[in-house]
C-alpha positions as CSV (number, residue, x, y, z in Angstrom):
1,M,57.6,-22.3,70.9
2,S,58.2,-18.5,70.6
3,G,58.6,-15.9,73.5
4,T,55.2,-14.7,72.8
5,N,53.2,-17.8,71.9
6,R,54.7,-19.3,75.0
7,A,52.2,-20.9,77.4
8,V,52.4,-20.0,81.1
9,D,53.1,-22.4,83.3
10,P,50.1,-23.1,85.7
11,Q,52.1,-24.2,88.3
12,Q,54.7,-21.0,88.2
13,P,53.3,-18.2,90.6
14,A,52.2,-15.0,88.9
15,S,54.8,-12.8,90.6
16,S,57.7,-14.0,92.6
17,E,57.6,-12.0,95.3
18,T,55.1,-13.1,98.4
19,P,53.8,-11.1,101.3
20,D,55.7,-11.0,104.6
21,A,53.5,-12.1,106.9
22,N,55.8,-10.5,110.2
23,A,56.0,-7.3,108.1
24,P,54.8,-4.4,110.9
25,V,51.4,-3.2,110.4
26,P,51.0,0.7,110.7
27,E,49.3,2.4,113.4
28,L,46.5,4.7,112.7
29,P,45.0,7.0,114.9
30,A,42.0,6.0,116.7
31,A,39.5,8.0,115.5
32,Y,39.8,5.4,112.7
33,G,39.2,2.4,114.8
34,T,41.9,-0.4,115.3
35,V,43.3,-3.3,113.8
36,G,42.2,-6.7,113.8
37,D,42.9,-10.0,112.6
38,Y,40.2,-9.7,110.0
39,G,40.7,-6.2,108.5
40,W,40.0,-2.6,109.4
41,D,37.6,-2.0,112.8
42,P,35.7,1.2,112.1
43,A,34.5,3.5,115.3
44,P,30.8,3.3,115.4
45,E,29.0,6.6,114.0
46,P,27.2,8.9,116.9
47,A,23.9,8.4,117.4
48,P,21.5,11.2,115.7
49,R,20.5,14.1,118.2
50,P,17.1,14.2,118.0
51,V,15.2,17.4,116.6
52,S,12.6,19.8,118.1
53,Q,10.0,20.1,116.5
54,R,9.1,22.9,118.7
55,G,10.7,26.4,118.5
56,P,11.6,28.8,121.1
57,L,8.4,30.8,120.6
58,G,6.3,27.9,120.3
59,S,4.9,25.9,117.1
60,Q,2.9,28.0,114.8
61,A,-0.4,26.0,115.4
62,D,0.4,27.7,119.2
63,G,0.7,31.4,117.8
64,M,-2.7,31.2,115.6
65,A,-4.6,29.7,118.7
66,A,-3.0,32.9,120.9
67,I,-3.8,35.2,117.8
68,R,-7.3,33.9,117.7
69,A,-8.0,34.3,121.6
70,V,-7.3,37.7,121.5
71,W,-9.0,38.9,118.2
72,E,-12.0,36.9,119.9
73,R,-11.9,38.9,123.7
74,A,-11.1,42.2,121.6
75,A,-14.7,41.3,119.3
76,E,-16.8,40.3,122.9
77,T,-15.6,43.5,124.7
78,E,-16.8,45.9,121.9
79,R,-20.3,43.8,121.9
80,R,-20.6,44.0,125.4
81,R,-19.9,48.4,125.3
82,P,-22.9,50.4,124.9
83,A,-23.4,52.1,121.8
84,K,-22.9,55.5,121.8
85,P,-25.3,58.0,119.9
86,G,-24.1,59.4,117.1
87,R,-24.4,63.2,118.1
88,P,-22.4,65.5,115.9
89,Q,-20.2,67.7,117.6
90,R,-20.7,71.5,117.0
91,R,-17.5,73.4,116.6
92,R,-17.7,76.6,119.1
93,E,-16.1,79.5,117.5
94,P,-13.5,81.8,119.7
95,K,-15.5,84.2,121.7
96,A,-15.4,88.2,119.8
97,F,-12.6,90.7,120.9
98,A,-15.1,93.4,122.5
99,P,-16.8,91.3,124.5
100,A,-14.3,89.1,125.8
101,L,-11.8,92.4,126.8
102,L,-15.2,94.0,128.5
103,G,-15.5,90.8,130.5
104,I,-11.8,90.4,131.6
105,L,-12.3,94.2,132.5
106,V,-15.2,93.5,134.7
107,C,-13.7,90.1,136.3
108,A,-10.5,92.3,137.0
109,C,-12.5,94.7,139.1
110,L,-14.2,92.3,141.0
111,L,-11.3,90.5,141.7
112,M,-9.7,93.4,143.4
113,F,-12.1,94.1,145.6
114,F,-13.2,91.0,147.1
115,A,-9.3,90.4,147.7
116,W,-8.9,93.7,149.2
117,T,-12.3,92.8,151.7
118,A,-11.2,89.7,152.6
119,A,-7.4,90.5,152.8
120,P,-7.2,92.6,156.4
121,A,-9.1,89.7,158.3
122,L,-7.7,87.1,156.6
123,W,-4.3,88.3,158.6
124,I,-5.6,89.0,161.3
125,S,-7.1,85.5,161.2
126,V,-4.1,83.9,161.1
127,G,-2.3,85.7,164.1
128,H,-0.7,89.0,162.3
129,Y,-2.4,91.7,164.4
130,E,-1.6,94.0,167.1
131,Y,-3.7,94.8,170.1
132,G,-4.8,98.5,170.8
133,T,-7.5,100.3,171.8
134,V,-9.2,102.6,169.3
135,T,-11.8,105.9,170.3
136,V,-14.8,105.7,167.9
137,T,-14.7,109.5,166.5
138,S,-17.9,109.1,163.9
139,C,-20.1,106.6,162.6
140,Q,-22.6,106.7,160.1
141,D,-25.8,104.4,160.2
142,G,-26.9,102.7,157.5
143,F,-26.6,99.0,155.4
144,A,-22.8,98.9,155.4
145,P,-22.3,101.1,159.1
146,A,-18.8,103.5,158.1
147,C,-16.8,103.9,161.4
148,T,-13.7,105.5,161.8
149,G,-11.3,106.2,165.2
150,R,-8.2,107.0,166.6
151,F,-5.9,103.5,166.6
152,E,-3.5,103.5,169.8
153,A,-1.1,100.6,170.0
154,D,2.5,100.0,171.1
155,G,4.4,102.9,169.7
156,W,2.2,104.3,167.3
157,A,-1.3,106.0,166.6
158,K,-3.3,106.6,163.6
159,D,-6.9,107.3,162.5
160,L,-8.5,104.1,161.1
161,H,-11.5,102.9,159.5
162,L,-13.2,100.7,161.6
163,T,-14.7,97.1,161.3
164,G,-16.7,94.5,162.9
165,E,-18.9,95.2,166.0
166,V,-19.2,98.8,166.2
167,D,-21.9,101.5,165.6
168,A,-23.2,105.2,165.9
169,A,-24.0,104.2,169.8
170,D,-20.0,103.7,170.3
171,V,-18.7,107.3,169.6
172,G,-17.2,108.5,172.1
173,A,-16.2,105.4,173.6
174,T,-13.0,103.7,173.9
175,L,-13.2,99.8,172.5
176,F,-10.3,97.2,172.2
177,A,-9.2,96.5,168.4
178,R,-7.0,95.0,166.6
179,S,-4.9,95.9,163.6
180,T,-2.4,94.3,160.9
181,G,-0.2,97.0,161.8
182,P,1.2,100.6,161.4
183,D,0.5,100.8,157.4
184,A,-2.9,99.4,157.8
185,H,-6.0,101.5,156.7
186,S,-8.5,99.6,159.0
187,A,-9.1,97.9,162.9
188,Y,-11.1,95.4,163.8
189,V,-13.4,95.1,166.9
190,G,-14.9,92.4,168.0
191,E,-14.3,88.6,168.7
192,T,-12.0,86.4,166.5
193,A,-15.5,84.1,165.5
194,G,-16.4,87.0,163.4
195,L,-13.4,87.3,161.3
196,L,-14.5,84.0,159.5
197,L,-17.5,85.9,158.2
198,R,-15.8,88.7,156.7
199,W,-13.2,86.9,154.8
200,A,-14.3,83.5,154.0
201,P,-17.4,84.8,151.7
202,S,-15.1,87.4,150.2
203,L,-12.9,84.2,149.2
204,V,-15.7,82.4,147.5
205,L,-16.9,85.3,145.5
206,F,-13.4,85.5,144.6
207,M,-13.3,81.9,143.5
208,A,-15.9,81.9,142.1
209,V,-15.2,85.4,139.5
210,A,-12.0,83.3,138.8
211,F,-13.8,80.7,136.9
212,A,-15.9,83.6,135.4
213,L,-12.9,85.2,134.1
214,V,-12.0,81.6,132.7
215,G,-15.5,81.6,130.5
216,V,-15.8,85.3,130.0
217,S,-12.0,85.6,128.3
218,G,-12.9,83.2,125.8
219,A,-10.0,80.3,126.8
220,T,-12.0,77.6,127.0
221,R,-13.1,77.4,123.2
222,L,-9.5,77.8,121.8
223,Y,-8.3,74.9,119.7
224,E,-4.6,75.5,120.0
225,G,-3.3,76.8,123.9
226,R,-6.0,76.2,125.5
227,S,-4.6,75.0,128.3
228,G,-2.0,77.9,128.5
229,A,-4.8,80.5,128.2
230,I,-6.5,79.4,131.4
231,G,-3.8,79.0,133.4
232,L,-2.8,82.3,132.7
233,C,-6.5,83.4,133.9
234,W,-5.9,82.0,137.2
235,A,-2.4,83.3,137.2
236,F,-4.2,86.6,136.6
237,A,-6.3,85.6,140.0
238,G,-3.7,84.3,142.2
239,A,-1.4,87.4,141.7
240,V,-4.1,89.9,142.3
241,L,-4.9,87.9,145.7
242,A,-1.2,88.3,146.3
243,A,-1.1,92.0,145.7
244,A,-4.0,92.3,147.9
245,L,-2.0,90.5,150.8
246,A,0.8,92.7,150.3
247,F,-0.7,95.7,150.8
248,A,-2.9,94.1,154.0
249,W,0.4,93.7,155.5
């Protein structure tokens, strides 16, 4: 038969090349497994890591429960709070200029008077004084006796107005007295306990007038700068007291 119609011999092998049993097998990395007698042995796959069902801030259900608890607590607090009566707030108009100015001037005069009355006795009661003798030269009786005398201390002498335990019966007498110094305008005759009655009421009245100054000036009716206006009133009162103490020194 021709070459095209030639039958294949069933005993003839399909290929003249036969595999060599002793041929070396190429080595593979350990990650791909090892070669066994029956083929490739792949490495086992790692077990899947369990996925946490809970986030770092908790689950959605826990968050909603916390929000609901806060909401219910706020509603309970609102129910327990007593209801305030609905009272409309009246807007206070600023004080008129003329009455405010007049009130400030009156309060300023009263502050200076009470500070001047309390300052000498306050200095003497805290220990700032000089001992001396006074000779009573004149005295006028009345609701507030006005006596004068010649005060003499170490190194100086001066005619001063006398306060304390002195009256018309002491004219011509020489009494022990205390004064704040050569620049003083008055001397005190009597015990230390009587000084408290001379400066404590004056300071109480001084504070009352200071509060009145804040009210009559209209500082409490301001809607802007209220704190500054009130502070200015108290600063003025403090300055008046400091000036009186400085003159009485």
